[in-house]
C-alpha positions in Angstrom: 37.5 -42.6 2.7 34.7 -41.5 -0.3 31.3 -40.4 1.2 28.3 -43.3 0.2 25.8 -41.3 -1.5 24.9 -44.2 -4.1 23.1 -47.6 -3.7 23.6 -48.2 -0.2 22.4 -44.9 1.2 19.2 -45.7 -0.6 18.6 -48.8 0.6 19.6 -47.4 4.4 17.4 -45.1 3.8 14.1 -47.8 2.4 14.9 -50.3 5.2 14.7 -47.2 7.7 11.2 -45.8 6.0 9.8 -49.4 6.1 10.9 -51.1 9.6 10.0 -47.9 11.2 6.3 -48.3 10.9 7.1 -51.9 12.4 9.1 -50.7 15.2 6.5 -48.1 16.2 3.7 -50.8 15.9 5.9 -53.0 18.7 6.4 -50.3 20.9 2.5 -49.5 21.1 1.9 -53.9 21.5 4.5 -53.8 24.2 4.0 -50.6 25.9 7.7 -49.1 25.4 7.5 -45.8 25.1 8.8 -43.9 22.4 10.7 -45.9 19.9 12.4 -44.7 16.7 14.7 -45.5 14.3 17.2 -42.9 14.3 19.6 -44.4 11.8 20.8 -47.1 8.8 23.5 -48.4 8.8 24.1 -50.9 5.5 27.7 -52.4 5.0 29.4 -51.8 2.4 29.1 -55.7 0.9 25.4 -55.0 1.9 25.2 -58.6 4.0 24.0 -56.3 7.6 22.0 -53.5 7.9 22.3 -51.9 11.2 19.4 -50.3 13.0 20.0 -47.5 15.6 17.5 -47.2 18.1 16.1 -44.5 20.2 14.1 -45.3 23.4 12.9 -42.7 25.6 10.5 -43.3 28.1 10.9 -46.9 29.4 13.2 -47.6 32.1 14.8 -50.6 31.2 16.5 -49.8 27.4 18.1 -53.2 26.8 14.7 -54.9 27.8 13.3 -53.1 24.5 16.2 -53.9 22.3 16.0 -57.4 23.2 12.4 -57.5 22.2 13.4 -56.1 19.2 16.2 -58.1 18.4 13.4 -61.2 18.7 11.1 -59.2 16.5 13.8 -59.0 13.9 12.5 -61.8 12.0 9.4 -60.2 10.9 10.6 -56.9 10.4 13.5 -58.4 7.8 10.5 -60.2 5.9 8.6 -56.7 5.7 11.8 -55.3 4.3 11.8 -58.0 2.1 8.4 -57.9 0.9 8.6 -54.1 -0.1 12.1 -53.9 -1.0 13.1 -55.6 -4.7 16.4 -56.5 -3.7 17.9 -60.1 -4.4 19.4 -60.6 -1.2 18.1 -58.6 1.8 20.6 -57.6 4.4 20.4 -59.2 7.6 19.4 -56.6 9.9 20.9 -55.8 13.6 19.4 -53.4 16.3 22.2 -51.2 18.3 20.8 -48.3 21.1 21.6 -44.8 19.8 22.6 -42.9 22.6 23.1 -39.4 20.9 19.8 -37.7 22.0 20.5 -39.1 25.7 23.9 -37.5 25.7 23.2 -34.2 23.9 20.2 -33.8 26.4 23.1 -34.2 29.1 25.2 -31.6 27.6 22.1 -29.2 27.5 21.7 -29.9 31.4 25.2 -29.4 31.7 25.7 -26.2 29.7 22.4 -24.6 31.0 22.8 -22.0 33.4 22.3 -22.7 37.3 19.1 -21.0 37.9 19.8 -20.0 42.2 22.6 -18.0 40.4 20.1 -15.3 39.0 17.5 -15.5 41.7 
């Protein structure tokens, strides 16, 4: 399967650039902690764009994702206003657990501090 370096990648980067300030403003407003868009994946037919969200500093990431799902129409409006496309992809959110998994792996690989003493 060939890698995509064309239009879909450029659109994904543009959606991330436009949606990130909207998500950051919502996180500040609702005091969700640090909420960032780590990646955007646009479908090959450009009907759907999935925003991968990293949530840190909030005990219930599912609540944050539910709040973002409610705010998606406003975020899509901002994307449509700033992105010159005939049809703007529908937006979806998904939790990106890669940062938490990386921290967990680093914790497991770190040597025990009591062994050195």
